[in-house]
C-alpha positions in Angstrom: 50.9 -47.4 -51.6 47.2 -46.7 -52.4 46.1 -46.3 -55.9 46.4 -43.0 -57.7 42.7 -42.4 -57.6 42.4 -43.2 -53.8 45.3 -40.8 -53.0 43.6 -38.0 -54.9 40.3 -38.6 -53.3 41.8 -38.7 -49.8 43.7 -35.5 -50.4 40.7 -33.7 -51.9 38.5 -34.6 -48.9 41.0 -33.7 -46.2 40.7 -30.6 -44.0 42.9 -27.7 -45.1 41.9 -25.0 -42.5 44.5 -23.5 -40.2 48.3 -23.9 -40.5 48.5 -27.4 -39.1 50.5 -29.5 -41.5 50.4 -32.8 -39.6 48.3 -34.4 -42.4 51.6 -34.6 -44.3 53.3 -36.7 -41.7 54.8 -39.7 -43.4 54.0 -38.2 -46.8 56.2 -35.2 -47.0 59.1 -33.5 -45.1 60.5 -30.0 -44.9 63.8 -29.1 -43.6 63.6 -26.3 -40.9 65.5 -23.0 -41.0 68.4 -23.0 -38.6 67.3 -20.2 -36.4 64.3 -21.7 -34.6 61.6 -19.1 -35.0 59.1 -20.6 -32.4 61.9 -20.8 -29.8 62.7 -17.1 -30.2 59.0 -16.2 -30.2 58.6 -17.8 -26.8 61.3 -15.5 -25.4 59.8 -12.4 -27.0 56.3 -13.1 -25.7 57.5 -13.9 -22.2 59.1 -10.5 -22.0 56.6 -8.2 -23.8 53.6 -6.4 -22.3 51.6 -6.3 -25.5 51.8 -8.1 -28.9 50.0 -8.6 -32.1 50.3 -11.6 -34.4 49.4 -11.1 -38.1 48.0 -13.7 -40.5 47.8 -16.1 -37.6 46.1 -18.9 -39.5 44.3 -21.1 -37.1 46.3 -19.8 -34.2 48.5 -22.9 -34.1 51.8 -21.1 -33.4 50.4 -18.9 -30.7 48.7 -21.8 -29.0 52.1 -23.4 -28.5 53.4 -20.5 -26.5 53.8 -21.3 -22.8 53.5 -17.6 -21.8 51.6 -14.8 -23.6 51.8 -11.1 -23.1 49.2 -9.5 -20.8 47.6 -8.0 -23.9 47.6 -10.4 -26.9 45.8 -10.0 -30.2 45.8 -11.8 -33.5 44.4 -11.1 -37.0 43.4 -13.4 -39.7 41.6 -12.7 -43.0 40.1 -16.1 -43.9 36.8 -16.9 -42.2 37.4 -20.6 -41.4 40.8 -19.8 -39.9 39.2 -17.1 -37.8 36.7 -19.5 -36.3 39.5 -22.0 -35.5 41.7 -19.2 -34.0 38.8 -18.1 -31.8 38.2 -21.7 -30.5 41.9 -22.2 -29.8 43.0 -18.8 -28.5 40.0 -17.1 -26.9 40.1 -19.4 -23.8 43.6 -17.9 -23.2 42.3 -14.4 -23.3 43.6 -13.6 -26.8 41.6 -11.1 -28.9 41.0 -12.6 -32.4 40.0 -10.2 -35.1 39.1 -10.9 -38.8 41.1 -8.4 -40.7 43.7 -8.1 -43.5 47.1 -6.6 -42.7 46.6 -3.6 -45.0 43.8 -2.3 -42.7 44.6 -3.1 -39.1 41.8 -2.0 -36.8 44.1 -0.7 -34.0 45.1 2.7 -32.9 48.6 4.1 -33.5 51.3 2.8 -31.2 49.1 0.0 -29.8 51.6 -2.7 -29.4 55.2 -3.2 -28.2 55.7 -6.3 -30.5 54.2 -7.3 -33.8 55.0 -10.8 -35.1 54.0 -13.0 -38.0 55.0 -16.4 -39.4 54.6 -16.4 -43.2 52.6 -13.2 -43.6 50.8 -13.1 -47.0 52.1 -9.6 -47.8 53.6 -7.4 -45.1 51.9 -4.0 -45.0 54.9 -2.1 -43.6 53.1 1.2 -43.1 50.4 -0.5 -41.0 53.0 -2.5 -39.0 55.0 0.7 -38.3 51.8 2.6 -37.4 50.6 0.1 -34.7 54.0 -0.3 -33.1 55.0 1.8 -30.2 58.2 3.9 -30.5 61.0 1.4 -30.1 58.6 -1.5 -30.5 59.8 -4.6 -32.4 58.7 -6.4 -35.5 59.9 -10.1 -35.5 58.8 -12.4 -38.2 59.6 -15.3 -40.5 58.7 -14.5 -44.1 58.5 -16.7 -47.1 61.4 -15.8 -49.4 61.7 -15.6 -53.2 61.2 -18.5 -55.5 59.9 -20.8 -52.7 58.7 -24.2 -53.9 59.2 -23.1 -57.5 60.4 -26.6 -58.6 56.9 -27.9 -57.7 55.0 -24.9 -59.0 56.7 -25.1 -62.3 55.5 -28.6 -62.9 52.1 -27.1 -63.3 52.7 -23.5 -64.5 55.9 -23.9 -66.5 59.1 -21.8 -66.0 58.9 -18.8 -63.7 61.2 -15.9 -62.9 63.7 -17.0 -60.3 62.8 -14.0 -58.0 59.7 -12.2 -56.9 60.6 -8.7 -55.8 57.7 -8.6 -53.3 59.4 -11.4 -51.4 63.0 -10.4 -51.9 64.7 -9.6 -48.6 66.5 -6.5 -50.0 63.2 -5.1 -51.3 61.5 -5.8 -48.0 64.3 -4.1 -46.1 63.9 -1.0 -48.3 60.1 -0.9 -47.9 60.3 -1.4 -44.1 62.8 1.4 -43.8 60.7 3.7 -45.8 57.8 3.0 -43.5 59.7 4.0 -40.4 61.3 0.8 -39.3 65.0 0.2 -38.5 66.0 -3.3 -39.7 68.4 -4.8 -37.2 68.7 -8.4 -38.5 68.0 -10.3 -41.7 68.7 -14.0 -42.1 67.9 -16.2 -45.1 67.7 -20.0 -45.6 66.9 -22.4 -48.4 65.3 -25.6 -47.1 64.7 -29.0 -48.7 61.2 -30.2 -49.4 60.4 -33.8 -50.2 57.0 -35.2 -51.4 56.6 -39.0 -51.2 53.1 -39.5 -52.6 50.8 -37.6 -54.9 48.2 -37.1 -52.1 50.7 -34.8 -50.4 51.1 -32.7 -53.6 47.4 -32.3 -54.0 46.9 -31.4 -50.4 49.6 -28.7 -50.3 48.3 -27.2 -53.5 44.8 -27.0 -52.1 46.1 -25.4 -48.9 48.6 -23.0 -50.5 46.2 -21.8 -53.2 48.6 -19.0 -54.3 51.2 -21.6 -55.5 49.0 -22.7 -58.5 46.0 -20.4 -58.4 43.9 -22.3 -60.9 44.8 -25.8 -59.5 42.3 -28.6 -59.8 42.7 -32.3 -60.2 40.9 -32.4 -63.5 42.9 -29.5 -65.0 46.3 -31.0 -64.1 45.7 -34.8 -64.2 48.5 -35.4 -66.7 51.1 -33.7 -64.5 49.8 -35.4 -61.4 50.0 -38.8 -63.1 53.6 -38.2 -64.2 54.6 -37.2 -60.6 52.7 -40.2 -59.2 54.6 -42.6 -61.5 57.9 -41.1 -60.5 57.2 -41.4 -56.8 56.0 -44.9 -57.1 59.3 -45.7 -58.7 61.0 -44.6 -55.5 61.9 -41.1 -56.5 60.5 -38.5 -54.0 59.8 -35.1 -55.6 62.3 -32.6 -54.3 61.7 -28.8 -54.1 63.1 -26.1 -51.8 61.4 -23.5 -49.6 62.8 -20.1 -49.1 62.6 -18.3 -45.7 63.7 -14.9 -44.3 63.9 -14.0 -40.6 63.5 -10.3 -40.0 63.8 -8.2 -36.9 63.2 -4.5 -36.9 62.4 -1.7 -34.5 60.0 1.3 -34.8 62.0 4.5 -35.0 60.8 7.4 -32.9 57.9 9.4 -34.4 
């Protein structure tokens, strides 16, 4: 294994744009939820006239779809990801728009399907507004207390739930916005980190995990984790995921 300093430098210099996690290959693993979100998404897109994907990142998930709706649009708020999405998806006729989900620049009832993989914060009123009557919302959300074991290494003990990511709270909020929840599934998935570079890279990419993260600020914690992993003990955490399907009730 490389030295502590080399691993930190490599992780600090690595690209973190988009939602491509292949940099972690051989360094970290994540158990997948049992439902197969991407596989279901392929079926939805192949049978839908129009669709909108929210918080699309660099367009990685949409790019894997063998068939896209005749009208396909995506939104992304972060500039570098917008540029990557445009380069990846525009050749396939996808409209890429820089926008946050709380202000979607589309007319009412614009889409038959709205999707999202790991939305930052679902804006239920906007989702309901742009869906046609009977239209579908299909998404995989990050659930409560996701990766808390790792986050608490740096921030200390945290509440075990975040109400904004709690499936019951999301169901209530979606219903209040005019959506009829038809299915909710949850899963807790094992994460393993095998070197300190993987930890630094994921904290740089998922900036909301440890909002003030820097190598200098957290060197003692990073050294302690590094020593443990060098002794053959991968760091184990757990991600939390929620699969939600809902339909727009008639206006």
